[in-house]
C-alpha positions as CSV (number, residue, x, y, z in Angstrom):
1,M,132.3,83.0,103.1
2,H,133.8,86.5,102.6
3,E,136.2,85.3,99.9
4,I,133.5,83.7,97.8
5,F,130.8,86.4,98.2
6,H,132.8,89.6,98.4
7,G,131.8,92.0,95.7
8,T,128.9,89.8,94.5
9,T,125.5,91.6,94.1
10,V,123.6,89.0,92.0
11,I,123.7,85.2,92.2
12,P,122.0,83.5,89.3
13,V,119.8,80.7,90.5
14,V,119.4,78.0,87.8
15,T,117.5,74.8,87.4
16,L,119.0,72.4,84.9
17,E,117.1,69.5,83.2
18,R,120.1,68.5,81.1
19,V,123.7,68.1,82.1
20,A,124.7,69.2,78.6
21,D,123.4,72.7,79.3
22,A,125.5,73.2,82.4
23,V,128.8,74.4,80.9
24,P,127.3,76.6,78.1
25,L,125.0,78.3,80.6
26,A,127.7,78.9,83.2
27,S,130.0,80.1,80.4
28,A,127.4,82.7,79.3
29,L,127.1,83.9,82.9
30,L,130.8,84.2,83.3
31,R,131.2,86.1,80.0
32,A,128.7,88.6,81.4
33,G,130.7,89.1,84.6
34,L,128.8,86.8,86.9
35,R,131.3,84.2,88.3
36,L,128.9,82.7,90.9
37,V,126.1,80.3,90.0
38,E,123.7,78.4,92.2
39,V,122.4,75.2,90.7
40,T,119.3,74.0,92.5
41,L,119.0,70.4,93.5
42,R,115.6,70.0,91.9
43,T,116.3,67.7,89.0
44,P,118.1,64.4,88.5
45,A,120.7,66.3,86.4
46,S,121.6,68.8,89.1
47,L,124.5,67.0,90.8
48,S,126.1,66.0,87.5
49,A,125.7,69.6,86.3
50,I,127.5,70.9,89.4
51,S,130.3,68.4,88.7
52,E,130.7,69.5,85.1
53,I,130.8,73.2,85.9
54,A,133.3,72.6,88.8
55,R,135.6,70.4,86.6
56,R,135.5,72.4,83.3
57,L,135.1,76.0,84.5
58,P,137.6,76.7,87.3
59,D,136.9,80.5,87.2
60,T,133.2,79.8,88.0
61,V,132.2,79.4,91.6
62,V,129.4,76.8,91.5
63,G,127.1,76.2,94.5
64,A,124.2,74.0,95.3
65,G,120.8,75.5,96.1
66,T,117.5,73.9,97.4
67,V,119.6,71.9,99.9
68,L,116.9,70.3,102.0
69,T,118.7,67.5,103.9
70,G,122.0,66.5,105.4
71,A,122.3,63.9,102.5
72,D,121.9,66.8,100.1
73,V,124.8,68.6,101.7
74,R,127.0,65.6,101.4
75,R,126.1,64.8,97.8
76,A,126.6,68.5,96.8
77,A,130.0,68.7,98.4
78,E,131.1,65.4,96.7
79,A,129.9,66.8,93.4
80,G,132.2,69.9,93.8
81,A,129.9,72.6,95.1
82,R,131.8,75.4,96.7
83,F,128.8,76.9,98.6
84,L,125.5,75.7,99.9
85,V,122.1,77.4,100.1
86,S,118.9,76.2,101.8
87,P,115.4,77.7,101.8
88,G,115.1,76.9,105.5
89,L,117.0,75.5,108.5
90,T,116.7,72.4,110.6
91,P,119.1,70.8,113.2
92,D,120.1,68.2,110.6
93,L,121.0,70.9,108.1
94,V,122.9,72.9,110.7
95,A,125.0,69.9,111.6
96,A,125.6,68.9,108.0
97,G,126.2,72.4,106.7
98,L,128.7,73.4,109.3
99,G,130.3,70.0,109.1
100,S,130.9,70.4,105.4
101,E,133.2,73.4,106.1
102,L,131.7,75.0,102.9
103,P,130.1,78.4,103.0
104,Y,126.5,77.7,104.0
105,V,123.6,80.1,103.7
106,P,120.4,78.8,105.4
107,G,117.0,80.2,104.9
108,A,115.0,82.2,107.4
109,V,111.9,84.5,107.0
110,T,110.2,84.9,110.4
111,P,111.7,86.6,113.4
112,S,111.8,83.3,115.3
113,E,113.6,81.6,112.4
114,I,116.1,84.5,112.2
115,I,116.7,84.2,116.0
116,A,117.2,80.5,115.7
117,A,119.7,80.9,112.9
118,R,121.6,83.6,114.7
119,E,121.9,81.4,117.8
120,Q,123.6,78.9,115.5
121,G,126.2,81.5,114.5
122,F,124.8,82.4,111.0
123,S,124.9,86.1,109.9
124,L,124.0,85.7,106.2
125,L,120.6,84.2,105.5
126,K,118.5,83.4,102.5
127,F,115.1,85.2,102.5
128,F,112.7,83.0,100.4
129,P,110.2,83.4,98.9
130,A,111.2,87.1,99.1
131,V,108.3,88.9,97.3
132,A,105.6,86.6,98.7
133,S,107.0,87.0,102.2
134,G,106.7,90.8,102.3
135,G,109.5,91.8,99.9
136,V,111.4,95.0,100.4
137,E,109.2,96.4,103.2
138,A,109.5,93.2,105.3
139,L,113.3,93.3,105.0
140,R,113.4,97.0,105.8
141,Q,111.5,96.4,109.0
142,L,113.8,93.5,110.0
143,A,116.9,95.6,109.6
144,P,116.9,97.6,112.8
145,V,115.7,94.5,114.9
146,F,118.4,92.2,113.6
147,S,121.6,94.3,113.5
148,G,124.4,92.3,112.0
149,I,122.2,90.0,110.0
150,A,122.3,90.2,106.2
151,F,119.9,88.6,103.8
152,C,120.1,87.3,100.2
153,P,116.5,87.5,99.0
154,T,115.3,85.2,96.2
155,G,111.9,84.4,94.8
156,G,110.0,86.8,92.7
157,L,112.9,89.1,91.9
158,N,113.5,90.5,88.5
159,D,115.1,93.4,86.5
160,A,112.5,95.8,87.8
161,N,112.7,95.2,91.5
162,A,116.2,93.8,92.2
163,A,117.7,97.2,92.7
164,D,115.1,98.1,95.3
165,F,116.2,95.1,97.4
166,L,119.9,96.0,96.9
167,S,119.2,99.5,98.3
168,L,118.4,98.0,101.7
169,P,121.2,98.1,104.3
170,N,120.7,94.4,105.2
171,V,120.8,93.1,101.6
172,P,124.3,92.9,100.1
173,M,123.2,90.5,97.3
174,V,120.2,89.0,95.7
175,G,119.5,85.7,94.0
176,G,117.4,85.3,90.9
177,A,116.1,82.8,88.4
178,W,115.1,85.6,86.0
179,L,118.6,85.6,84.5
180,A,118.3,82.1,83.1
181,P,114.6,81.1,82.8
182,A,113.6,77.6,81.7
183,D,112.5,78.5,78.2
184,L,115.8,80.1,77.3
185,I,117.8,77.2,78.7
186,A,115.6,74.7,76.8
187,A,116.2,76.7,73.6
188,G,119.9,76.9,74.2
189,D,119.6,80.7,73.9
190,W,123.0,81.4,75.6
191,A,123.2,84.9,73.9
192,G,119.9,85.9,75.4
193,I,120.9,84.6,78.9
194,E,124.2,86.4,78.6
195,E,122.4,89.7,77.8
196,R,120.2,89.3,80.8
197,A,123.2,88.5,82.9
198,R,125.0,91.6,81.7
199,R,122.1,93.8,82.7
200,A,122.1,92.1,86.1
201,A,125.8,92.6,86.5
202,R,125.2,96.3,86.1
203,L,122.5,96.5,88.8
204,K,123.1,99.3,91.3
205,P,121.0,100.2,94.4
206,R,118.4,102.8,93.7
């Protein structure tokens, strides 16, 4: 976990409709200085896209997001994912995620969910949907209650507010789809995505 995420402040979260877009997209992100990419398991192309990135871009650390079931965990691992991210947490996901021996970041938003995740040994959690769930202020209030728990907020983040999240003591990194929106991917605008990624790579806490 530490080896993969150390020094990372922004994880691009991408949804791919076409396998052919996987390597050009990940290459644009890598040129911008972002070596991690989370490919969501939301489309039929997602697992093949993960495989292509893992096979052809060894300097990129590709992970699987929107992991919802134990079967998703197994398929993502077989495809070559090097980390796993879920929007929530269930007993099935805990067993499969820990059993995979891959870095696994489950989701938790409410205090009860955070306590349940901590009892399972998790100290880094996804906070989704971040802005809709109270955003910066919610995470600020959770910090003193859950010492030792860090969050990766995603959902509703952008160039304008990402630095506000990164300024919090319990937010070492953020995830965002704003770096590679669907319209730019569909248009093959890798230069535009690279520019967005370069700005994200320069993000500093306010």
